[in-house]
C-alpha positions in Angstrom: 118.2 102.4 153.4 118.7 105.3 151.0 115.3 106.0 149.6 114.4 108.2 146.6 111.2 109.2 144.8 111.1 108.3 141.1 108.6 109.3 138.4 108.1 106.5 135.8 106.3 106.8 132.5 103.1 104.9 133.5 99.8 106.8 133.1 98.1 108.1 136.3 100.8 106.7 138.5 102.2 108.7 141.4 105.9 108.8 142.4 107.3 105.4 143.4 109.9 104.8 146.2 113.1 102.9 145.6 116.2 102.1 147.5 119.6 103.0 146.2 122.0 100.1 147.0 125.3 100.9 148.6 127.0 99.5 145.5 126.3 103.0 144.1 128.6 105.4 145.9 126.2 108.4 145.8 122.6 109.2 145.5 121.5 110.2 142.0 120.7 113.9 141.9 117.2 115.2 141.4 116.5 115.2 137.7 118.8 112.2 137.0 117.5 109.2 135.1 117.5 105.8 136.8 116.5 102.3 135.6 114.0 100.8 138.0 111.7 97.7 138.2 108.0 98.3 137.8 106.1 95.1 138.1 107.8 92.7 135.8 109.4 95.4 133.6 112.5 97.6 133.8 111.7 101.2 133.0 113.7 104.4 132.9 112.4 107.0 135.4 113.4 110.4 136.7 114.5 111.1 140.3 112.2 113.8 141.7 113.0 113.6 145.4 115.4 112.4 148.2 114.5 111.1 151.7 111.4 109.4 150.5 109.4 107.3 152.9 108.5 103.7 152.1 105.1 102.2 152.6 104.9 100.4 156.0 104.9 96.6 155.5 105.9 96.9 151.8 109.2 95.8 150.5 111.1 98.6 148.8 112.8 97.5 145.6 116.3 98.6 144.5 117.3 100.9 141.8 118.9 98.8 139.0 121.0 101.4 137.3 121.9 105.1 137.6 122.1 106.6 134.1 123.2 110.1 135.0 125.7 111.6 137.4 124.4 115.1 136.8 120.7 116.1 136.5 119.4 115.2 133.1 116.2 117.2 133.7 117.0 120.6 135.4 115.6 120.6 139.0 113.5 123.8 138.1 111.7 121.8 135.4 111.2 118.9 137.8 109.5 121.4 140.2 107.4 122.7 137.4 106.3 119.1 136.5 105.3 118.5 140.1 103.1 121.6 140.0 101.5 120.5 136.8 100.8 117.0 138.2 99.3 118.5 141.3 97.2 121.2 139.7 95.9 119.2 136.8 95.4 116.1 138.9 97.7 113.9 136.7 100.3 111.3 137.5 103.8 112.7 138.0 105.0 110.3 135.3 102.6 111.9 132.8 104.0 115.4 133.6 107.7 114.4 133.6 107.1 112.5 130.3 106.0 115.8 128.6 109.2 117.5 129.7 111.5 114.8 128.6 112.9 114.7 125.0 112.5 111.8 122.7 114.9 108.9 123.4 115.4 110.1 126.9 114.5 106.6 128.1 117.6 105.3 126.3 121.0 106.0 128.0 122.7 107.2 124.8 119.9 109.0 123.2 120.2 109.4 119.4 123.6 108.7 117.8 124.6 108.4 114.2 126.3 105.2 113.1 129.1 106.3 110.8 131.0 103.7 108.7 134.7 104.4 107.9 137.2 102.4 105.9 139.6 100.7 108.3 143.4 100.8 107.7 145.5 99.2 106.5 143.0 96.9 104.9 140.6 99.6 103.9 141.5 102.8 102.0 145.2 102.0 101.8 144.7 98.7 99.9 141.7 99.7 97.7 143.3 100.7 94.4 142.6 100.3 90.8 142.8 96.5 91.1 139.9 95.3 93.2 141.3 91.8 93.1 144.2 92.5 95.5 144.9 89.8 98.2 143.2 91.8 100.9 139.9 92.0 98.9 139.9 88.4 97.5 136.5 86.9 97.9 134.5 90.1 98.3 131.1 90.3 96.7 130.5 93.1 94.1 128.2 94.9 96.6 131.0 94.8 99.2 133.5 96.2 96.7 131.0 99.0 95.9 130.7 99.9 99.6 134.5 100.1 99.9 134.6 102.2 96.7 132.1 104.7 98.2 134.1 104.9 101.4 137.3 105.5 99.4 135.6 108.6 97.9 134.5 109.8 101.3 137.5 109.9 103.7 135.5 110.9 106.8 133.2 107.9 106.2 129.5 107.9 105.5 126.5 107.5 107.9 125.0 104.0 107.8 121.7 105.5 106.7 123.3 107.0 103.6 125.0 103.7 102.7 121.6 101.9 103.1 120.0 104.4 100.8 122.6 103.5 98.2 121.8 99.8 98.4 124.2 98.7 101.1 122.3 96.5 103.6 123.2 96.1 107.2 124.4 92.6 106.5 126.9 93.8 103.9 128.3 96.5 106.3 128.4 93.9 109.1 130.4 91.4 107.0 132.9 94.1 106.0 133.3 95.1 109.7 133.8 91.4 110.7 136.7 91.2 108.2 138.3 94.4 109.6 137.8 96.3 106.3 135.5 98.9 107.8 134.9 100.3 111.3 131.6 101.5 112.7 131.5 104.3 115.2 128.7 106.2 117.0 128.8 109.9 117.0 126.6 112.9 117.6 125.3 114.4 114.4 122.9 117.2 115.1 120.1 117.6 112.6 119.1 121.1 111.6 115.4 121.6 111.4 115.9 125.2 110.2 116.7 123.8 106.8 112.9 123.3 106.4 111.7 126.2 108.5 112.0 129.3 106.3 109.1 130.5 104.1 110.0 132.0 100.7 108.9 135.5 101.6 110.2 135.7 105.2 112.1 138.9 105.5 112.5 141.6 108.1 113.7 145.2 108.1 115.3 145.4 111.5 116.1 149.1 110.9 112.5 150.1 110.1 111.1 152.7 112.4 108.3 151.5 114.7 105.0 153.1 114.8 104.3 155.3 117.7 102.1 152.7 119.4 104.7 149.9 118.7 107.4 152.1 120.2 105.4 152.9 123.3 104.5 149.2 123.8 108.2 148.2 123.4 109.2 150.9 125.9 106.7 149.7 128.5 107.6 146.0 128.1 111.3 146.8 128.2 110.8 148.6 131.5 109.0 145.6 132.9 111.9 143.3 131.7 114.5 145.6 133.2 112.9 145.1 136.7 114.1 141.5 136.7 111.1 140.1 138.5 108.0 138.2 137.7 105.3 140.2 136.0 102.6 139.5 133.4 101.7 141.9 130.6 98.8 141.5 128.1 99.8 142.9 124.7 96.4 143.5 123.0 97.1 144.6 119.4 94.7 144.4 116.5 95.5 142.1 113.6 98.4 143.5 111.5 99.5 145.9 114.2 103.1 144.5 114.3 103.1 142.5 117.5 105.7 140.1 116.1 108.2 143.0 115.6 107.7 144.1 119.2 108.4 140.5 120.3 111.6 140.4 118.3 113.0 143.7 119.6 111.9 142.9 123.2 113.7 139.5 122.9 116.8 141.2 121.7 116.6 143.6 124.7 116.3 140.7 127.1 119.2 138.8 125.5 121.4 141.8 125.9 120.5 141.7 129.7 122.1 138.2 129.8 118.9 136.2 130.0 117.1 133.9 127.6 113.8 134.0 125.8 111.0 131.5 125.2 108.4 132.2 122.5 105.3 130.0 122.4 103.0 129.8 119.3 99.8 127.8 119.3 100.1 125.9 116.0 102.9 124.1 114.3 101.8 126.0 111.2 103.0 129.2 112.7 106.4 127.9 113.7 108.3 127.9 110.4 107.8 131.7 109.7 108.5 132.7 113.3 111.5 130.5 113.5 112.9 131.9 110.3 112.5 135.5 111.6 114.2 134.6 114.9 117.0 132.8 113.0 117.6 135.9 110.9 117.6 138.1 114.0 119.6 135.8 116.4 121.6 133.6 114.1 122.3 130.0 115.2 121.5 130.7 118.9 117.8 129.8 118.2 116.2 126.4 118.9 112.9 124.9 117.8 110.7 122.5 119.8 107.5 121.0 118.5 106.1 117.6 117.6 106.3 117.9 113.8 110.1 117.6 114.1 111.5 114.1 113.8 112.4 112.5 117.1 116.1 113.0 116.3 115.7 116.7 115.5 113.7 117.2 118.7 116.3 115.4 120.8 119.2 117.4 119.2 117.4 120.7 119.7 116.6 119.8 123.3 120.2 119.0 124.0 121.4 122.3 122.5 119.0 124.1 124.9 120.2 122.1 127.9 123.9 122.7 127.1 123.2 126.5 127.0 124.0 126.8 123.2 120.9 128.9 122.5 119.4 132.2 123.7 115.9 131.9 122.1 113.6 128.9 121.9 110.4 128.9 119.7 107.9 126.1 119.9 104.4 125.0 120.6 102.9 124.3 124.1 105.4 121.6 125.2 108.2 124.0 124.7 107.2 125.6 128.0 109.2 122.8 129.6 112.4 123.7 127.5 115.5 123.4 129.8 116.5 127.0 129.6 118.8 128.0 132.6 118.1 131.8 132.6 114.7 132.6 131.2 114.0 136.3 131.5 111.1 136.5 129.0 108.3 134.1 128.0 106.1 135.3 125.2 102.7 133.5 124.6 101.6 134.5 121.1 97.9 134.2 120.3 97.4 133.4 124.0 93.7 132.9 123.5 94.1 129.9 121.3 92.7 126.6 122.5 95.7 124.7 121.0 97.6 125.6 124.2 95.4 123.2 126.1 96.5 119.6 125.9 93.8 117.1 125.4 95.6 114.1 126.9 97.0 113.7 130.4 98.4 115.9 131.8 95.7 118.2 130.6 97.7 121.4 131.1 97.3 124.8 129.5 100.6 126.1 128.1 99.8 129.7 128.8 99.1 129.1 132.5 102.1 126.8 132.9 104.2 129.6 131.3 103.0 132.0 134.0 103.8 129.6 136.8 107.3 129.0 135.3 107.9 132.7 135.0 106.9 133.3 138.6 109.5 130.7 139.7 112.2 132.1 137.4 111.5 135.8 138.1 110.7 136.4 134.5 108.4 138.6 132.4 105.4 137.0 130.6 103.9 138.7 127.6 100.6 137.4 126.5 99.8 138.6 123.0 96.5 138.5 121.0 94.1 140.6 119.0 91.3 138.6 120.7 92.4 137.9 124.2 90.8 135.2 126.3 88.2 136.4 128.7 90.4 135.2 131.5 93.4 137.2 130.5 91.4 140.4 129.6 89.6 140.3 132.9 92.9 139.9 134.8 94.2 142.9 132.9 91.1 144.9 133.6 91.4 144.1 137.3 95.0 145.3 137.4 96.6 141.8 137.8 98.3 142.1 134.4 99.8 145.2 132.8 97.7 146.0 129.7 99.5 147.3 126.7 97.4 148.2 123.6 98.1 148.7 119.9 95.0 149.9 118.2 96.2 150.7 114.7 97.8 148.6 112.0 101.3 149.1 110.7 101.6 152.0 108.2 98.0 153.0 109.2 96.5 150.3 107.0 92.8 150.0 107.5 91.2 146.9 109.0 89.4 144.8 106.5 85.8 145.7 105.6 83.5 142.9 106.6 80.3 142.0 104.8 77.7 139.6 106.1 75.8 137.3 103.8 72.6 135.8 105.1 72.6 132.3 103.9 68.9 131.8 104.5 68.3 134.2 101.7 70.9 132.4 99.5 69.2 129.0 100.1 65.8 130.5 99.3 67.1 131.8 96.0 69.6 129.0 94.9 68.5 125.9 96.8 69.9 124.1 99.9 73.1 122.9 98.2 74.7 126.3 97.7 78.3 126.6 99.2 79.6 129.8 97.7 77.3 132.8 97.8 76.8 135.2 94.9 78.7 137.9 96.8 81.7 135.7 97.6 81.9 134.3 94.1 81.8 137.8 92.6 84.5 139.0 95.0 86.8 136.1 94.3 86.4 136.7 90.5 87.4 140.3 91.0 90.5 139.4 93.0 91.6 136.8 90.5 91.3 139.4 87.8 93.5 141.7 89.9 95.9 138.8 90.6 95.4 139.2 94.3 95.2 136.1 96.6 92.2 134.8 98.4 91.8 132.8 101.7 88.6 130.7 102.2 87.9 129.4 105.7 85.7 126.5 106.7 86.5 125.0 110.1 85.4 121.5 109.1 87.4 119.0 107.1 86.3 116.2 104.9 84.0 116.2 101.8 80.6 115.5 103.4 79.5 115.4 107.0 77.1 112.5 106.8 75.8 109.6 104.7 72.1 108.7 105.0 69.5 106.4 103.3 66.6 108.2 101.7 64.4 105.1 102.1 64.8 104.2 105.7 66.6 107.2 107.1 69.6 105.3 108.5 72.6 107.4 109.1 76.1 106.0 108.9 77.4 106.4 112.5 80.7 105.2 113.9 80.5 101.8 115.5 82.7 103.0 118.4 81.6 106.7 118.9 78.2 108.4 118.9 79.0 110.6 115.9 78.3 110.4 112.2 81.1 109.3 109.9 82.7 112.0 107.7 83.1 111.2 104.1 86.5 111.8 102.5 87.6 111.5 98.8 90.1 108.7 98.3 91.9 107.3 95.3 89.9 104.1 95.4 86.5 105.9 96.0 84.6 107.3 98.9 85.8 106.6 102.4 83.8 107.3 105.6 86.0 108.1 108.7 85.4 108.9 112.3 87.4 112.0 113.4 87.5 110.7 117.0 88.7 107.1 116.9 90.0 107.2 113.2 88.1 104.0 112.2 87.0 104.1 108.6 85.1 102.1 106.0 84.4 102.3 102.3 81.0 103.9 101.5 78.8 101.1 100.2 76.5 101.5 97.2 73.5 100.3 99.2 72.1 100.9 102.6 73.5 98.5 105.2 70.2 98.4 107.0 67.5 98.1 104.2 69.7 97.4 101.2 68.1 100.2 99.2 70.5 101.9 96.7 69.4 105.4 97.8 72.4 106.7 99.7 73.0 110.4 99.8 75.7 112.6 101.3 74.8 115.6 103.3 76.8 118.6 104.5 80.2 119.7 103.3 83.8 120.2 104.4 87.0 121.7 103.1 87.4 119.0 100.4 84.0 119.8 98.8 84.7 123.6 99.1 87.9 123.1 97.3 86.1 121.1 94.5 83.4 123.7 94.2 86.0 126.5 93.8 87.8 124.6 91.1 84.5 124.2 89.3 83.6 127.9 89.6 87.1 129.2 88.7 88.7 126.6 86.4 91.7 128.8 85.7 92.6 129.5 89.3 95.2 127.6 91.3 93.3 126.3 94.3 94.9 124.4 97.2 93.8 123.1 100.5 95.3 123.1 104.0 93.8 120.9 106.7 94.9 117.9 108.8 94.3 115.6 106.0 96.2 117.4 103.3 99.4 118.1 105.4 99.9 114.7 107.0 103.2 114.1 105.1 106.2 115.6 106.8 107.1 119.0 105.4 103.8 119.3 103.4 102.5 122.2 105.5 105.7 124.3 105.2 105.8 123.5 101.5 102.2 124.7 100.9 102.6 127.8 102.9 105.8 128.6 101.0 104.0 128.2 97.7 101.2 130.5 98.8 103.7 133.1 100.1 105.5 132.9 96.8 102.3 133.6 94.8 102.1 130.1 93.3 98.6 129.6 94.7 95.6 131.9 94.0 93.0 130.5 96.5 93.9 128.8 99.7 91.1 126.8 101.4 91.6 125.6 104.9 90.5 125.1 108.5 91.5 127.3 111.4 95.1 126.4 110.6 95.1 129.3 108.1 93.1 131.7 110.3 95.8 133.1 112.6 99.2 134.5 112.7 100.1 134.3 109.0 101.1 137.4 107.1 100.5 137.2 103.4 100.6 140.7 101.8 98.9 139.6 98.6 95.7 138.5 100.3 93.0 141.1 99.9 89.9 138.8 100.3 88.9 136.4 103.0 85.8 134.3 102.6 84.2 132.5 105.6 82.0 129.6 104.8 79.5 128.7 107.5 80.7 131.1 110.1 78.3 129.8 112.7 79.5 126.1 112.8 80.5 126.4 116.4 77.5 128.3 117.7 75.3 125.2 117.9 77.7 123.3 120.3 76.7 122.6 123.9 79.6 124.7 125.1 79.5 127.9 127.0 82.6 129.1 125.1 80.9 128.8 121.7 80.4 132.5 121.2 83.9 133.4 122.3 85.4 130.9 119.9 83.3 132.2 117.0 84.2 135.8 117.7 87.9 135.0 117.9 88.0 132.9 114.8 86.1 135.4 112.7 88.2 138.3 113.9 91.4 136.5 113.4 90.6 135.3 109.9 89.4 138.7 108.8 92.7 140.0 109.9 94.5 138.0 107.2 93.2 140.4 104.6 94.6 143.8 103.7 98.1 143.4 105.3 99.8 144.7 102.1 99.4 147.9 100.1 95.9 147.1 99.0 92.8 147.3 101.3 91.3 144.0 102.4 87.7 142.7 102.6 86.1 139.7 104.4 82.8 138.2 103.4 81.2 136.1 106.1 78.4 133.6 105.2 76.1 132.7 108.1 72.6 131.5 109.0 72.6 133.7 112.1 73.8 137.2 111.0 72.0 138.7 114.0 74.1 136.8 116.6 76.1 139.2 118.8 79.4 137.3 118.4 79.2 137.6 114.6 78.0 141.2 114.7 80.8 142.5 116.9 83.4 140.3 115.0 82.4 142.1 111.8 83.1 145.4 113.6 86.2 143.9 115.2 85.1 145.5 118.4 86.6 143.4 121.2 85.5 145.7 124.0 81.8 145.3 123.0 82.2 141.5 122.8 83.9 141.4 126.2 81.2 143.4 127.9 78.4 141.3 126.4 80.0 137.9 127.0 81.2 138.7 130.5 77.6 139.7 131.5 76.4 136.3 130.2 79.1 134.4 132.1 78.3 136.2 135.3 74.6 135.5 135.0 75.3 131.8 134.4 78.3 131.6 136.7 80.7 130.3 134.2 84.5 130.9 133.9 86.2 133.3 134.4 83.7 134.3 137.1 84.2 130.8 138.7 86.5 127.9 138.3 85.3 124.7 136.6 86.5 121.0 136.8 85.1 118.6 134.3 85.0 114.8 135.3 84.1 112.2 132.7 83.4 108.7 133.8 83.6 105.9 131.3 81.9 102.4 131.3 81.2 99.4 129.1 77.6 100.3 129.3 75.7 103.6 130.1 74.5 102.1 133.3 78.0 101.2 134.5 79.2 104.8 133.8 76.2 106.4 135.4 76.4 104.2 138.5 80.1 105.0 139.0 79.5 108.8 138.5 76.6 108.7 140.9 78.8 107.1 143.6 81.5 109.8 143.2 78.9 112.7 143.1 77.3 111.4 146.3 80.6 111.8 148.2 81.3 115.1 146.5 77.9 116.5 147.5 78.8 115.7 151.1 82.1 117.5 150.8 80.3 120.5 149.1 78.3 120.9 152.2 81.5 121.9 154.0 83.3 123.7 151.2 81.7 126.4 149.0 81.4 124.6 145.6 78.6 123.0 143.8 78.3 119.7 141.8 76.5 119.7 138.5 75.4 116.2 137.3 75.9 113.4 136.7 74.4 113.5 133.2 75.2 111.9 129.8 78.1 113.6 128.1 77.3 115.4 124.8 79.6 112.8 123.1 77.9 109.9 124.8 80.1 107.1 123.4 83.8 107.4 122.5 86.1 104.6 121.3 83.6 102.0 122.4 83.0 103.4 125.9 79.9 105.1 127.3 80.5 108.5 128.9 78.8 110.3 131.8 80.1 113.6 133.1 79.7 115.9 136.1 81.2 119.3 137.0 82.6 121.0 140.1 82.0 124.7 140.1 83.3 127.2 142.6 85.9 129.8 143.4 88.4 127.8 145.4 90.2 125.4 143.1 92.5 123.9 145.7 89.6 122.7 147.8 87.7 121.5 144.8 90.7 119.4 143.7 91.2 118.1 147.2 87.6 117.0 147.5 87.8 115.2 144.1 91.0 113.5 145.1 89.5 112.2 148.3 86.4 110.9 146.4 88.6 109.0 143.9 90.9 107.7 146.7 87.8 106.1 148.3 87.1 104.1 145.1 90.5 103.3 143.6 89.0 100.8 141.2 87.3 103.8 139.5 90.4 105.9 139.0 91.3 104.5 135.6 87.8 105.1 134.4 87.7 108.8 135.3 89.2 111.6 133.2 89.7 114.9 135.1 90.1 118.2 133.3 90.9 121.2 135.5 90.0 124.5 133.8 88.5 122.8 130.7 88.3 124.5 127.4 86.3 121.8 125.8 83.3 120.4 127.8 82.0 117.9 125.2 
């Protein structure tokens, strides 16, 4: 038998072994796609190994079809996926699935169906008299289609004809009569048509600052070495890190190697992509989930063919099939968006480092507020630290003012959203025709609905969270931000029937409304996940703001990082301490990073900037040092706290969440696993914390209990957890494993 290992797109499933019948003359190469039986289904999987060993006493099934003679997924990417599956304790099918482009499970991928007039019965006979013998009996709609094709000699895509009223049935009947022909062809979609912002421009000849020039020289020397190295580019907001990236990328391309630039948010992709396109022309590709499946497929194929030198994208772009990567840049490396929340729960930054090590490439981690993990590695000499301490053109950092909202509540009442200081500052900027950014990292209109008579709070029926109220055309709508279930807000309490329902708290929708009320002449717009659901809406709104068509932009953290709007001279932060109350050891770090980043959006043009931060806890150290934008002070204070509590980066952490139909079911299963892990911990130096109810005790109808493994030897911790799960295979599908978690809720 000729046995191969195949990864199939089934969650949590390890590689399966199949026999390649002798009807196929050769084994499919590693990275090729094959069609294989899985249970009663036929699925398209990816070959990840030869010389597999079948299970004793188990019949090995045959491969049904080999779809590729050459590797579809490069072997280097297959190896990277195997590492991801092992390190993050995921199924190999989950990892391979992230690396595969859309439509990869179809042999032909995406093709455009083009309709052309056939000869001699098509164009040659369609003249001024539509009643000729060859067209006798045609319907008016069929004649219209032939007329459209007569005006378009190369033919028209079927989608265009359908948009003009030609149904598939009309086209099919014409094809049956031999009047038109339908052919499949590759028609690459260009996502760059929607990528550019109105004000994107770059002076490639502008002289770098002394610090930029020194940073570029250091990084270029590292790139010239042609071996794996990691550098941390720690530059304050507005210091010109992007320009360093662009010039370093050009240097690496001239060395004959390729560049991968990762950004944390889709919101940052359009402007960066436009800059890269202006610098490198058409040899740039985009990879992120906001593209259509067809666009992503086309861009992936361009990368795979070697038609590009530079790829820009979000975390999944780390798997882009570049053949000669010499530089991987992880911009805003601290950002939690690089961590995937679903299996495989990988961190794009860490996978980038592993890939660079395998490829002998340079990794540049860039941030104004580095993660504690990266900064500690730089401080310990594992990474080369490169710093830029001053802004371009020596522009000053924004002045930051703290507003104690306890005093505002005492003066104005508990419903105040915009403080006196922030309102006055906005009015001043509007008079000067400057722009304003207002941040609240919480979407929706109100955060809760409760009854004043009985105290009942509207909670999600599936999750242990309050429903968030949103404004809708038909009225108020309460929605769960975890399971997305929703309901109309009733006029009376569903528990006691009293008509005394009140809304509490506020989100970006209410902030937007309040600003419109305070400044009726201002053009106020909002950016959050609700306002930019429609395809292209985010790019359109950012373009309007960049063009000066919006005065005040309200938004969540989507607007807090990476953007460069020279007209913004004021940033207002509503409820800066939202995250500090969470049961998460990273709460202070996230707060510091968010405040520092959003303050950095102000004063990037000729006029000085200011940030006004509203908080209930102005004395908290993360807020104090963020106002001073003093990263070193924050790092020292936070690392001392992590050491005393033995939290990452001092130790490694693995979070395990066990789900059950009832709390007792979840707790019993977790207790069983922890008992075995405690026995293993007696031999290996790690500790087990828990089990205990998860902070989010119920999610999507399931109860949740969690426990943690804490120690310094990740490999042995993962091995112990694998052995515990293997002993109870019926529990595996009920357990979610997160290695190096960023979110412990």
